Structures are given as C-alpha cells and as structure tokens.
C-alpha positions as CSV (number, residue, x, y, z in Angstrom):
1,X,-23.0,-52.0,15.3
2,X,-20.5,-49.2,16.2
3,X,-22.3,-46.1,17.5
4,X,-19.3,-44.3,18.9
5,X,-19.5,-40.6,18.6
6,X,-16.4,-38.4,17.9
7,X,-14.6,-37.1,20.9
8,X,-16.3,-33.9,22.0
9,X,-14.3,-30.8,22.9
10,X,-15.2,-31.2,26.6
11,X,-13.7,-34.6,26.8
12,X,-10.6,-33.5,24.9
13,X,-10.1,-30.6,27.4
14,X,-10.7,-32.9,30.4
15,X,-8.1,-35.3,29.2
16,X,-5.6,-32.7,27.9
17,X,-3.4,-32.8,31.0
18,X,-3.4,-36.6,31.0
19,X,-2.6,-36.9,27.4
20,X,0.6,-34.9,27.7
21,X,1.8,-36.7,30.9
22,X,4.6,-39.2,30.8
23,X,2.7,-41.9,32.9
24,X,-0.9,-41.5,32.0
25,X,-3.6,-43.9,33.1
26,X,-7.4,-43.9,32.6
27,X,-10.0,-46.2,34.2
28,X,-13.7,-46.2,33.2
29,X,-16.5,-48.4,34.6
30,X,-20.1,-48.2,33.4
31,X,-23.2,-50.2,34.3
32,X,-26.5,-49.8,32.4
33,X,-27.7,-49.3,28.9
34,X,-26.5,-47.2,25.9
35,X,-23.5,-45.8,27.8
36,X,-20.5,-44.3,25.9
37,X,-16.9,-44.3,27.2
38,X,-14.2,-42.6,25.3
39,X,-10.5,-41.9,26.2
40,X,-7.7,-40.4,24.1
41,X,-4.0,-40.6,25.2
42,X,-1.5,-38.8,23.0
43,X,2.2,-38.2,23.4
44,X,2.2,-40.2,26.6
45,X,5.2,-42.6,26.6
46,X,3.7,-45.0,29.3
47,X,-0.1,-44.7,29.0
48,X,-2.7,-47.2,30.0
49,X,-6.4,-47.3,29.5
50,X,-9.0,-49.6,31.2
51,X,-12.7,-49.7,30.2
52,X,-15.4,-52.0,31.7
53,X,-19.0,-52.0,30.7
54,X,-21.9,-54.1,31.8
55,X,-25.4,-53.9,30.3
56,X,-26.8,-53.5,26.8
57,X,-26.0,-51.3,23.9
58,X,-22.9,-49.8,25.4
59,X,-19.9,-48.4,23.4
60,X,-16.3,-47.9,24.5
61,X,-13.5,-46.3,22.6
62,X,-9.8,-46.0,23.5
63,X,-7.2,-44.2,21.3
64,X,-3.5,-44.0,22.0
65,X,-0.9,-42.3,19.8
66,X,2.9,-42.2,20.0
67,X,3.1,-44.1,23.3
68,X,4.4,-47.3,24.8
69,X,0.9,-48.1,26.1
70,X,-1.7,-50.7,27.1
71,X,-5.4,-50.9,26.5
72,X,-7.8,-53.2,28.4
73,X,-11.5,-53.4,27.4
74,X,-14.2,-55.6,28.9
75,X,-17.9,-55.8,28.1
76,X,-20.6,-58.1,29.5
77,X,-24.1,-58.0,28.1
78,X,-25.7,-57.6,24.7
79,X,-25.1,-55.3,21.7
80,X,-21.9,-53.8,23.1
81,X,-19.2,-52.4,20.9
82,X,-15.5,-51.9,21.7
83,X,-12.9,-50.0,19.7
84,X,-9.2,-49.7,20.5
85,X,-6.6,-48.0,18.4
86,X,-2.8,-47.5,18.9
87,X,-0.9,-45.3,16.4
88,X,2.9,-44.8,16.1
89,X,3.4,-47.1,19.0
90,X,6.2,-49.3,20.2
91,X,5.6,-52.6,22.1
92,X,1.9,-51.8,22.7
93,X,-0.8,-54.2,23.7
94,X,-4.5,-54.4,23.3
95,X,-6.8,-56.8,25.2
96,X,-10.5,-57.0,24.7
97,X,-13.0,-59.3,26.5
98,X,-16.7,-59.7,25.8
99,X,-19.3,-62.0,27.3
100,X,-22.8,-62.2,26.1
101,X,-24.3,-61.9,22.6
102,X,-24.0,-59.7,19.6
103,X,-21.0,-57.8,20.9
104,X,-18.4,-56.2,18.6
105,X,-14.7,-55.8,19.2
106,X,-12.3,-53.9,16.9
107,X,-8.6,-53.3,17.5
108,X,-6.2,-51.4,15.3
109,X,-2.4,-51.1,15.7
110,X,-0.4,-49.2,13.0
111,X,3.2,-48.2,12.3
112,X,4.6,-49.8,15.4
113,X,6.8,-52.6,16.6
114,X,6.2,-55.6,18.9
115,X,2.4,-55.1,19.0
116,X,-0.1,-57.6,20.5
117,X,-3.9,-57.8,20.3
118,X,-6.0,-60.3,22.2
119,X,-9.7,-60.7,21.8
120,X,-11.9,-63.2,23.7
121,X,-15.7,-63.5,23.2
122,X,-18.2,-65.8,24.7
123,X,-21.8,-66.1,23.6
124,X,-23.5,-66.0,20.2
125,X,-23.5,-63.7,17.3
126,X,-20.3,-61.9,18.3
127,X,-17.9,-60.2,15.8
128,X,-14.2,-59.4,16.3
129,X,-11.8,-57.5,14.0
130,X,-8.0,-56.8,14.4
131,X,-5.9,-54.6,12.1
132,X,-2.1,-54.5,12.4
133,X,-0.3,-52.5,9.7
134,X,3.4,-51.8,9.0
135,X,4.3,-53.8,12.1
136,X,7.2,-56.0,13.2
137,X,6.8,-59.0,15.5
138,X,3.0,-58.4,15.9
139,X,0.6,-61.0,17.3
140,X,-3.1,-61.1,17.2
141,X,-5.2,-63.8,18.9
142,X,-9.0,-64.2,18.8
143,X,-11.0,-66.7,20.9
144,X,-14.7,-67.1,20.2
145,X,-17.2,-69.5,21.8
146,X,-20.8,-69.6,20.8
147,X,-22.8,-69.6,17.6
148,X,-22.5,-67.7,14.3
149,X,-19.4,-65.8,15.5
150,X,-17.1,-63.9,13.0
151,X,-13.4,-63.1,13.4
152,X,-11.1,-61.2,11.1
153,X,-7.4,-60.5,11.5
154,X,-5.3,-58.5,9.0
155,X,-1.5,-58.0,9.3
156,X,-0.4,-56.1,6.2
157,X,2.2,-53.8,4.6
158,X,5.3,-55.9,5.4
159,X,6.3,-57.1,8.8
160,X,8.3,-59.9,10.5
161,X,7.3,-62.9,12.6
162,X,3.6,-62.0,12.6
163,X,1.2,-64.4,14.3
164,X,-2.5,-64.7,13.7
165,X,-4.5,-67.2,15.7
166,X,-8.3,-67.7,15.6
167,X,-10.1,-70.3,17.8
168,X,-13.8,-70.7,17.3
169,X,-16.3,-73.2,18.9
170,X,-20.0,-73.3,18.1
171,X,-21.9,-73.2,14.8
172,X,-21.8,-71.2,11.6
173,X,-18.5,-69.5,12.5
174,X,-16.5,-67.4,10.1
175,X,-12.8,-66.7,10.4
176,X,-10.3,-64.9,8.1
177,X,-6.7,-63.9,8.5
178,X,-4.4,-62.1,6.1
179,X,-0.7,-61.5,5.8
180,X,0.8,-59.4,3.0
181,X,4.5,-58.7,2.4
182,X,5.4,-60.7,5.6
183,X,8.5,-62.6,6.8
184,X,7.9,-65.9,8.5
185,X,4.2,-65.1,9.2
186,X,2.0,-67.7,10.9
187,X,-1.8,-68.1,10.6
188,X,-3.5,-70.7,12.7
189,X,-7.3,-71.2,12.6
190,X,-9.2,-73.8,14.6
191,X,-13.0,-74.3,14.2
192,X,-15.1,-76.8,16.1
193,X,-18.8,-76.8,15.3
194,X,-21.0,-76.9,12.3
195,X,-20.9,-75.0,9.0
196,X,-17.7,-73.2,9.7
197,X,-15.8,-71.2,7.0
198,X,-12.1,-70.3,7.2
199,X,-10.0,-68.0,5.0
200,X,-6.2,-67.7,5.1
201,X,-4.2,-65.3,2.8
202,X,-0.4,-64.9,2.7
203,X,1.1,-63.1,-0.3
204,X,4.4,-61.6,-1.4
205,X,6.2,-63.0,1.6
206,X,8.8,-65.5,2.7
207,X,8.5,-68.5,4.9
208,X,4.8,-68.1,5.7
209,X,2.7,-70.9,7.4
210,X,-1.0,-71.4,7.3
211,X,-2.6,-74.1,9.5
212,X,-6.4,-74.6,9.5
213,X,-8.3,-77.3,11.4
214,X,-12.1,-77.8,11.1
215,X,-14.1,-80.3,13.0
216,X,-17.9,-80.7,12.5
217,X,-20.0,-80.7,9.4
218,X,-20.2,-78.6,6.2
219,X,-16.8,-76.9,6.7
220,X,-15.1,-74.9,4.0
221,X,-11.5,-73.7,3.7
222,X,-9.9,-71.2,1.3
223,X,-6.1,-70.7,1.4
224,X,-4.1,-68.3,-0.8
225,X,-0.3,-68.3,-0.8
226,X,0.8,-66.5,-3.9
227,X,4.3,-65.1,-4.8
228,X,5.7,-66.9,-1.8
229,X,9.0,-68.6,-1.0
230,X,9.3,-71.5,1.4
231,X,5.7,-71.4,2.6
232,X,3.5,-74.2,4.0
233,X,-0.2,-74.7,4.0
234,X,-1.7,-77.5,6.2
235,X,-5.5,-78.0,6.3
236,X,-7.3,-80.7,8.3
237,X,-11.1,-81.3,7.9
238,X,-13.1,-83.8,9.8
239,X,-16.9,-84.0,9.3
240,X,-19.3,-84.0,6.4
241,X,-19.5,-82.0,3.2
242,X,-16.1,-80.4,3.7
243,X,-14.4,-78.3,1.0
244,X,-10.8,-77.2,0.8
245,X,-9.3,-74.9,-1.7
246,X,-5.5,-74.1,-1.7
247,X,-3.7,-71.9,-4.2
248,X,0.1,-71.6,-4.2
249,X,1.1,-69.9,-7.4
250,X,4.1,-67.9,-8.6
251,X,6.4,-69.1,-5.9
252,X,9.1,-71.6,-5.0
253,X,9.7,-74.3,-2.3
254,X,6.1,-74.2,-1.2
255,X,4.2,-77.2,0.4
256,X,0.5,-78.1,0.5
257,X,-1.0,-80.7,2.8
258,X,-4.7,-81.3,2.9
259,X,-6.4,-84.1,4.9
260,X,-10.1,-84.7,4.8
261,X,-12.1,-87.3,6.8
262,X,-15.8,-87.7,6.4
263,X,-18.3,-88.0,3.6
264,X,-18.7,-86.1,0.3
265,X,-15.4,-84.2,0.8
266,X,-13.9,-82.1,-2.1
267,X,-10.5,-80.5,-2.4
268,X,-8.9,-78.2,-5.0
269,X,-5.2,-77.4,-5.1
270,X,-3.4,-75.1,-7.6
271,X,0.3,-74.6,-7.9
272,X,0.9,-72.5,-11.1
273,X,4.3,-71.3,-12.3
274,X,6.0,-72.7,-9.3
275,X,9.2,-74.6,-8.7
276,X,10.1,-77.3,-6.0
277,X,6.4,-77.4,-4.9
278,X,4.9,-80.4,-3.1
279,X,1.2,-81.3,-2.8
280,X,0.0,-84.0,-0.5
281,X,-3.7,-84.9,-0.3
282,X,-5.3,-87.5,2.0
283,X,-9.0,-88.3,1.9
284,X,-10.9,-90.9,3.9
285,X,-14.6,-91.4,3.5
286,X,-17.1,-91.7,0.6
287,X,-17.8,-89.7,-2.5
288,X,-14.6,-87.7,-2.2
289,X,-13.4,-85.6,-5.1
290,X,-10.0,-83.9,-5.7
291,X,-8.8,-81.5,-8.4
292,X,-5.2,-80.4,-8.7
293,X,-3.0,-78.4,-11.1
294,X,0.8,-78.1,-11.0
295,X,2.8,-76.1,-13.5
296,X,6.5,-75.4,-13.2
297,X,9.7,-77.3,-12.2
298,X,10.4,-80.1,-9.7
299,X,6.8,-80.6,-8.7
300,X,5.6,-83.5,-6.5
301,X,2.1,-84.7,-6.1
302,X,1.0,-87.4,-3.6
303,X,-2.7,-88.4,-3.1
304,X,-4.1,-91.1,-0.9
305,X,-7.8,-91.9,-0.9
306,X,-9.7,-94.5,1.0
307,X,-13.5,-94.8,0.7
308,X,-16.3,-95.2,-1.9
309,X,-16.8,-93.4,-5.1
310,X,-13.5,-91.4,-4.9
311,X,-12.2,-89.5,-7.9
312,X,-8.8,-87.8,-8.5
313,X,-8.4,-85.4,-11.4
314,X,-5.2,-83.4,-12.0
315,X,-7.1,-80.7,-13.9
316,X,-6.4,-77.4,-15.6
317,X,-9.0,-76.4,-14.5
318,X,-11.4,-79.0,-13.3
319,X,-13.4,-81.2,-15.6
320,X,-13.7,-85.0,-15.8
321,X,-10.9,-85.6,-18.3
322,X,-8.6,-82.6,-18.0
323,X,-5.1,-82.9,-16.6
324,X,-2.5,-82.1,-14.7
325,X,1.1,-81.6,-14.2
326,X,3.0,-79.4,-16.7
327,X,6.7,-78.5,-16.6
328,X,9.8,-80.5,-15.8
329,X,10.8,-83.2,-13.2
330,X,7.3,-83.9,-11.9
331,X,6.6,-86.8,-9.6
332,X,3.1,-88.1,-8.9
333,X,2.0,-90.9,-6.6
334,X,-1.7,-91.9,-6.2
335,X,-3.2,-94.6,-4.0
336,X,-6.9,-95.4,-3.7
337,X,-8.5,-98.1,-1.6
338,X,-12.3,-98.4,-2.0
339,X,-15.1,-98.6,-4.6
340,X,-15.7,-96.7,-7.8
341,X,-12.4,-94.8,-7.7
342,X,-11.2,-92.9,-10.8
343,X,-7.8,-91.3,-11.6
344,X,-7.0,-88.8,-14.4
345,X,-3.4,-87.5,-14.6
346,X,-1.4,-85.6,-17.2
347,X,2.3,-85.0,-17.1
348,X,3.9,-82.8,-19.7
349,X,7.7,-82.1,-19.8
350,X,10.7,-84.3,-19.0
351,X,11.7,-86.7,-16.3
352,X,8.2,-87.4,-15.0
353,X,7.3,-90.4,-12.9
354,X,3.9,-91.6,-12.0
355,X,3.0,-94.4,-9.6
356,X,-0.7,-95.4,-9.5
357,X,-2.4,-98.1,-7.4
358,X,-6.1,-98.8,-7.0
359,X,-7.7,-101.6,-5.0
360,X,-11.5,-102.0,-5.0
361,X,-14.3,-102.1,-7.5
362,X,-14.8,-100.2,-10.7
363,X,-11.5,-98.3,-10.6
364,X,-10.3,-96.3,-13.6
365,X,-7.0,-94.8,-14.7
366,X,-6.2,-92.5,-17.5
367,X,-2.7,-91.0,-17.7
368,X,-0.6,-89.1,-20.2
369,X,3.1,-88.5,-20.3
370,X,4.7,-86.4,-23.0
371,X,8.4,-86.1,-23.9
372,X,11.5,-87.5,-22.4
373,X,12.3,-90.0,-19.6
374,X,8.8,-90.8,-18.5
375,X,8.1,-93.8,-16.3
376,X,4.7,-95.3,-15.3
377,X,3.9,-98.0,-12.8
378,X,0.3,-99.1,-12.2
379,X,-1.5,-101.7,-10.2
380,X,-5.2,-102.4,-10.1
381,X,-6.7,-105.1,-7.9
382,X,-10.5,-105.4,-8.0
383,X,-13.3,-105.5,-10.6
384,X,-14.0,-103.6,-13.8
385,X,-10.7,-101.8,-13.7
386,X,-9.6,-99.8,-16.8
387,X,-6.2,-98.2,-17.6
388,X,-5.4,-96.1,-20.6
389,X,-1.8,-94.8,-20.7
390,X,-0.2,-92.6,-23.3
391,X,3.5,-92.1,-23.3
392,X,5.3,-89.8,-25.8
393,X,9.0,-89.1,-26.1
394,X,12.1,-91.2,-25.3
395,X,13.2,-93.6,-22.6
396,X,9.6,-94.3,-21.5
397,X,9.0,-97.3,-19.2
398,X,5.7,-98.8,-18.2
399,X,4.9,-101.5,-15.7
400,X,1.5,-102.9,-15.0
401,X,-0.6,-105.4,-13.1
402,X,-4.4,-105.9,-13.1
403,X,-6.2,-108.6,-11.1
404,X,-10.0,-109.1,-11.1
405,X,-12.7,-109.2,-13.7
406,X,-13.3,-107.2,-16.8
407,X,-9.9,-105.3,-16.6
408,X,-8.7,-103.5,-19.8
409,X,-5.2,-102.1,-20.4
410,X,-4.6,-99.9,-23.4
411,X,-1.1,-98.5,-23.7
412,X,0.5,-96.5,-26.5
413,X,4.2,-95.8,-26.4
414,X,5.9,-93.7,-29.1
415,X,9.5,-92.7,-29.1
416,X,12.9,-94.2,-28.3
417,X,13.8,-97.2,-26.1
418,X,10.2,-97.9,-24.7
419,X,9.5,-100.9,-22.6
420,X,6.2,-102.2,-21.3
421,X,5.3,-105.2,-19.1
422,X,1.6,-105.9,-18.6
423,X,0.3,-108.7,-16.3
424,X,-3.4,-109.5,-15.8
425,X,-3.6,-112.7,-13.7
426,X,-6.8,-114.3,-13.2
427,X,-10.1,-112.8,-14.0
428,X,-12.5,-112.8,-16.9
429,X,-12.8,-110.7,-20.0
430,X,-9.4,-109.1,-19.7
431,X,-8.0,-107.3,-22.7
432,X,-4.5,-105.7,-23.3
433,X,-3.6,-103.6,-26.3
434,X,-0.1,-102.3,-26.6
435,X,1.3,-100.2,-29.5
436,X,5.0,-99.3,-29.7
437,X,6.7,-97.3,-32.5
438,X,10.3,-96.7,-33.4
439,X,13.3,-98.5,-31.9
440,X,14.3,-100.9,-29.2
441,X,10.8,-101.4,-27.9
442,X,10.0,-104.4,-25.7
443,X,6.5,-105.6,-24.7
444,X,5.5,-108.6,-22.6
445,X,1.9,-109.5,-22.0
446,X,0.7,-112.2,-19.6
447,X,-3.0,-112.8,-19.0
448,X,-4.6,-115.6,-17.0
449,X,-8.3,-116.2,-17.0
450,X,-11.2,-116.4,-19.5
451,X,-11.8,-114.5,-22.7
452,X,-8.6,-112.6,-22.7
453,X,-7.3,-110.7,-25.8
454,X,-3.9,-109.3,-26.4
455,X,-2.8,-107.1,-29.3
456,X,0.8,-105.8,-29.8
457,X,1.8,-103.6,-32.7
458,X,5.5,-102.7,-32.9
459,X,7.1,-100.6,-35.6
460,X,10.8,-99.8,-35.7
461,X,14.0,-101.5,-34.9
462,X,14.8,-104.4,-32.5
463,X,11.3,-104.9,-31.1
464,X,10.5,-107.9,-29.0
465,X,7.0,-109.1,-28.1
466,X,6.0,-112.0,-25.9
467,X,2.4,-113.0,-25.2
468,X,1.4,-115.7,-22.8
469,X,-2.3,-116.3,-22.1
470,X,-3.7,-118.9,-19.7
471,X,-7.3,-120.0,-19.8
472,X,-9.9,-120.3,-22.6
473,X,-11.0,-118.2,-25.5
474,X,-7.8,-116.1,-25.6
475,X,-6.7,-114.3,-28.8
476,X,-3.1,-113.0,-29.4
477,X,-2.0,-110.9,-32.3
478,X,1.5,-109.5,-32.8
479,X,2.5,-107.3,-35.7
480,X,6.1,-106.2,-36.2
481,X,7.4,-104.0,-39.0
C-alpha cells in the first residue's frame, strides 16, 4: 500500500533551514490523486507537522528526530497511505485521521518518553499500525469503523504504564496489541460486528492487564501473558461460534476471566508452572466446550456453565478424558445447569478441594484426586447422571447426592482416614459402588427408588458401613476385612 519515495535532495535542501530551527512548523495540503507529501524535521526542539490530503492514491510522510514535536495527518478518500515517525523524542504526539476506504496509517515512536499515537479511520478495508519501542508512559489508541478493518499496536522493549486501545465496529475486523518487558501495561480491545479476531500479548512484565470484548458472531480471541507477575486477562464474548484462548504460564499471581454468551462457544485456558493463579470461566448458551490446564501452586479454578450440551474438561492438553490440575493447594468449583453436561477434572498434589454440581439431563462427572488431604463434594439433580471419583492418599473426604433416574456413583478411596457419604434419593435404576482400603474408613449409602444396588468393600482397620435402601429390587453387599 505504501508508495512513499525516499526524500529527495531537493526536499532536504528546501527544509534544511527549517530542520535546524528551534520552533519549526510545516503545513501541507493536497487535493487530487497520487500526490506525495513529505516532511523531515530534525534537531528541532519544538517542531510540528500538519498534512492534509483529499482524493485517491495519495501518500504522506512526516519524520521528526530529536525534538519535542507533534504530527497531525489527515486523509479523505481512497487508497491513501500515511506514515509518521518520531525518533529520539520526548513527550511527542502523533495523530492520524482517515475517512474513506482502503486507507493505511502507520505511526512509529522510538526511544522516547511520554509518547502518544492516535489513529481514527472511518470506512471499509482500512489498515492501521502503531509501533512504540523503548518508551515510557506511551499510549496508542486506534478507532476503526467500517468493514474488514485491521489494527495493530506494538509497545515493546520495556516501558512503563503503556496503554493500547483498539475500538472496531463493522465486520471481519482484526486487532492485535503487544507489550513486551512492560510495567503495568494495559491492552483494551473492543470489537462490535461479525467475524472479528483479537490478539493480545503481554510477556516478561509486571502488573499487565488485557481486556477484550467482542460482540457479534464468529468472534475469536487469543491472549498470551507469559512470564508475568500480577497480571489480569478478562475476555467477554457475546454472539455465536465464539472461541477464546488464554495462556498464562511461567508466572505468579495471575488471573484469567472468560465469559461467553451465545451458542457453540469454546474456550481454552492454560496456566502452566504458575503459582497463586486463578481461572474463572462463565459460559451461557448451548453446545459450549471448555478446556483448562493448571500446573503449579495455589491454583484456583471456577467454571459456571448454563445451557445445553456443555462440556468441561481440565485437560493436558485437550482430549475427552484427560485432566487437569497438577501441583499443590488447588481448588476447583464447577457448576452446570442445562442438558447433556459433562465434567472431567484431575487434581494431583496435596490439599486439593473440588466442588461439583450439575442440574439437568444426562450429566456426567469423572474426577481424580491423588495424594494428601483431598476433599470432594458433588451433587447431581436430573436424569442419567454418572459420577466416577478416584481419591488417593490420606485424609480424603467425599460427599455426594444424586437425584433423578439412572444415576450411578462409583467411588474408590485408598489411603488413610477416608470418609464417604452417598445419597441417591428417589429415582430408578440407581447404583452406588464404594471401595475403601486401609484404616478408619467410613461409608454411608442411602438410596430411595427402584432397582437400586449398593456395594461397599472395606479393607483395613475400624471400617464402618451403613446401607439403607428404600423401594423395591434393591441389593446391598458389604465386605469388611
């Protein structure tokens, strides 16, 4: 798109006096087609450049070096391209406006302090790019209105209090923002339309924030916050066929929040080798799917899903039966309200806690906890519910409740001081199987309904088993050794 030619010797000579002045200013106005406007201001402490073009296929270029300066560029028409660059600057500012279609805007600020870059585009098929390198307190803002617009903001090579904001309305928009080696960086992307895609990247920083909101249909979000401390990622998607991917790895005290509302939504979240990390997922709609993976210390996972055919898998990585949380002191809470929901969760380490609740039809649970101080609470209220829980280690505790028809509970506890209470009250074809090994195990099973079965196998010291079944065709078997 850019057709800007290098500055000719004639232009350099014409601007030589201006470039060395203390208070330089340049104003250029062009109307027509395929015009070229170029200005260079160097070693001018208080320089300003203003460029205005109206027509088609025009190009404008402004370069300022080693000056506390200001650049204003405006284009109205089609296929216009604007380029603004400020080098070695202090408290500089770039403003670019474009109205029409297929216009390009590019702004670069390097090795400065307190920079700002503002780009506004109205029309369709426009593209905007901002670079800010080695800056402190920089801010870049891009506003696009139309169809199939693209926006990219990069603030890299360290910095402080950087701000990147992209606002797009229309269809098929693309937005990306990147912060590397930052301090308290902030990325905000808002897309309203159809088929939008947003990318946010913050790495090797402290206290970064990424907020992305997408409204429309077919939206996709990708967020990377790696090697971060105290960072937050918040994604909100409303529409259809939304996808959200968030990665927070090799960090500490990071938080993920993802909310999806619509149909056929899917989300992926990954917190690998992290400590004190929190993930919160909320999905409302139908056919939703979520994968998550947490590995480290003091992890917390909270998922709430309402709709039809929802599935939650704490995966490593993905897959129907893979799991989940690995490390120490994890906490997981999962709530589903709808039809055909499924949960798969794995906790590996010590001091884990899982709370699971499903209400609806055809819900499933499969959980695993390994090694010390695990606790599990579950509740299923509906039809065709299934729970398979495996606890390994010591001090495990399990509580349960299933109501409906065709519920099955299969629990295996192995270790020290395990306890399990299972209640299935009123339904048909319920079955509970509990196996406990070693010492001080306690199991209570209560079933009410038709065709219920209960099996308890205890092996060790001081076991206690109590089975109460209400209804007809029930079978109870208790084995203690």
